N, C-alpha and C positions, 0 to 999 in steps of 0.2 A: 474574575477567575478565583477559585477557592485556593486557600493556602495549601491544602492537602494536594490538590492537583498540581500546583506549582512545584511542590517538593518532590512529587513522583516524577514529574517531567525532568527536573534537574538531576535527580538521583539516578534515574534509568539512563539518561543520556551520558552522565559521567561514568557509570559502570560499564555501559556498552563500549565506550571509547577505550576502556581498560582491557577489553578482551584481547587475548593474544591472537596473533594472526592464525595460528593453528586452530584454536577453539572457534574463532569466527568462521573459518573455512569449513570446519566440520559441521557446525550448526547450520551454516548457510546451505551446504550440500543436502543435509537432511531436510531442511525446510523446502528447498526447491523440489526435491523428490516427492515430499508429501503434497505440496501444492499442485504439481503437475498431475499426480495420480488423482487428486480430488477433482481438478478441472475436467479431466477425461471422464471420470465417473459421472459427473454432473452434465456431461455432454455440452459443455460451454462452446459456443460458436464464435463469439466476439467478446474479448476481454479487454477492459481498460486496465493498464498496469503502470504504476509509478516507476520512475527512474531513480536510482539510488544516489544519496549524498554520501560519497565514499568517506569523507573526513569524519562523518558521524557514525560510521560503521552501520549504516542502514543495510537491510537485507539487499544483497546484490541480486537484483531481478534480471540482469542480462541473460544468465543461463536459462531462466524460466521462460523469458520471451523467445529465445531461440528454440527451446524445446516445444513450446506451444505452436510456433510457426511450423516446425517440422511435423507436428501432429495435425496440421491443417486447421488450427484455431487462429482466427484473425486477432490482431492485437492493436490497440489504440494507445498512444503515448501522448503526453501533454507538454505544453510550454506555458510557463507561468509569467504573467505580467505583474510584477510586484507593485508597480505604481498604480495600476488600475485595479489591482487585486482580482484579476480574472485568470482563467486558464483557457488556452486554445488546444484543440485535440486533433491529432493526426494519425492516419493509418500507418502502422509500422511497416517499413520495408527496408531491405538492406541498402537501398539507395538514399535513405534519409541522412542528412548531414546534421551532426550535433555539435554544439558548442557549450561549454560549461558556463552557467550564469554566475552572478555574484556570490551565490550560496554554494556553488560547486555542483549544481544539479545539471546533468546533461539535458540540453534543451534542443529540440528539433528546430532547424532554421528554415525548413522547406517541407513540402509534402502535400499529400492529399488530405483535405479536411475530412475528419470522421463524421459520420452521421450518428450522433450520440443516442438517438432513439433506438438504434439497433443493438446497442451494447447490452449484453445480458449478465455481465458480472464486472464489478470494480474491485481491484486488488488495492487495498488502502494501506499506506505506511503507518506504522504505529510506534510510539515509544512504549506504550503499555496498553493492556486491555484487561478487563475482568471477565469472569466466566459468563456474565449476562450480556456481553457484547458491548459494554460501555468502553469507550476508547479515550486514550490520551495521545494527542499528536503534538505538533509544535505550537498550537494555539492561534494560528492565523485564520482558521476557518475555511480554507480552500476546499477541503473535501466536504465540509458541511454544506457549502453552497452548491458544489457539484451534485451531491446526493439529492438535494431538494429539487434539482432540475431533471432528475432521471425518472424513468418509468417506475411505478410502484412495485412491480414484481422483480426488480433488479436484485441480484445477489450481491450483498455487501460483505466482502471478505477481507479481514485484517490479517496481516502477517507480521510476526515479531520473532526475534531471536531468543527472547527470554521466556520464562514461564508466565502463566497468567496469574493475575491477582484474583483472590476469591470474590471480593466485592468492593466497588468504589462507592463510598457514601455520598460523594459529591455529584453523582449523576443527576441531571435535571430532566424534566419531562420533554423539553424541546430538543434534547440531544438525540441525534440519529444513531441508533445502535447498530451493531454488526449482526449479520445472520450467522456467520461462521468466523472463527479465529483459528489460524493455522500457525503452529509453532514447530520447532524441530522435534518436539516430544509428543505432540498430540494435535488432533483436529477436533475442535469443540463446536457443536451446534448450539448457538445462543438462542434465547427466547423460549 
């Protein structure tokens, strides 16, 4: 990992944790509204959506999931096995039971296994992204592995509470970039 990427990761996470509850809620509400409108414009039918790590002030995706379901968009959520470094995917329903894992991520403990080949969009958690769709996450590679297993036409959408960087100099050719990034302030088409 590059030194620049590590500094961005630490800096953004530190600053995000400093957001006041009021600012966090305002930005999150704007982001959810932008994301929902975008999903409906794109006529998304089956979306994979991450579940938030609350202590890291990640985007609270629960309202988005609820609104997508109300709009008749099916949603897939994941459970991460940190020992095997894999993710299992389940169809979201109100009957799903969740427990927080060791990192505070809500994790489904039951449910119908999702058919991932039918997913047409993945909503990806970000610490940061640039306007070309290069992304910085937590650095464990879960979404890199997920995206390499998905269909080529899949929409890769990152969501972040902060503004976008202009350009990351550390992006590498093997990195999977985003198609779109949605912030509370703008929706950017990458590439």
